[in-house]
C-alpha positions, 0 to 999 in steps of 0.5 A: 500500499502506498503512503499518500503523503509521499506520492509527490516526492522523488528520492535520488539514491546514490549507492555503488552496491546494487543489491542495497540500492535495489532493496532500498528502492523497493521499499521507498517505492512501496511507500509511494516515492519515486526513485532514481539510482546513481552508482558513481559519485562523479555523475551526481552533480550533472544529474541534479544540474540537468534534472527537470524536476530535482529530487526532494531528498538524496540518500547518499553513500559515504564511500563512492567511486569517483567523488566521495559522499562528503564532498558531494554533500558539501556541493549539494548544500552549497548549490541546492540547499532545499534538497534534503540529504541523508547519508548512508555509511559503513564507517561508524567512527564518531568523527565521520558522523560529526563531519557528515552532519557539519557539512549539512546532512539532515540525517545519518544512517549506519550500515547494516540497516533495516530498509524500513528504518531508511523509509522511516528516516526519509519520511521524518526528514521530508515532513520536517522540511515540508512543515517548515515551508508550509508554516512560512506560507500559511503565516505570511511570515518570512518567504523567499522568492528564489526566482527573483532573489527577494525575501518578503517579510509579511509581504514587504521586500527586505531589499537584500543584496545577493550575498545577504539573500544567499546567507538567509536562504541557506539558514532558512532551509535548515532552521535551528541548525548552527552554521559556522562562519567558515560554512557561511563563507562557502555559501556566500562566495562560490569562488572560495575567495579568502575573506575574514570572518568579520566579513560574515559578521558585517553581512549578518549585521546588515541582514538583521537590520533590514529584518528589524526595520519590519520586525523590530521586536523579533530576532530570527537570526541568532548568534551562538557564541564562539560558533556562528549563527542560526535561523530560529523562527519564533513558534 
């Protein structure tokens, strides 16, 4: 029986072990998801760039031929922050777990795993993502017009620069997640130019001021002392 709340979501499975990929795909398709399988890391960015309809979530193996999973996770987060990422790996060392999450993974599953567990984790991640988007739209709160590179607070254009918009977009797609300044710099400047951490602070300060001009009593971009910043919408 298909799960009706999953019927509109596409899942990209990036896994070089065909038996695992087929098993996971069977269970996901049985729950109403559409799947596509890639078995080589070098093919992922090209597929996402050219796809007419991008997947809602990528199941991403850590150890892949070609480009590895951690590198791909960073690339996906920089270029398509609205795509959820769940990492799959047989490496259970804590450093790998933390590194994967710091690069932007929404969840992390260690092999061997039950395919039912994978389906449950996928549903949970997608529901969190969809709930955030629906809440923003329903409340006429802070809405991103990505095609026009605009941010609207209660319908009013904040007048953001391209860098400010990119910063806000990255944080809004992962509410509550703490971003280090170095991570934010990677999103601000795709050419990886060398800038100081004060540059991030300056852009955040300007972004906050523009939000405060419309919402003087609300603080949605919060500092985490010694770490960085996070987007924390009010309940």
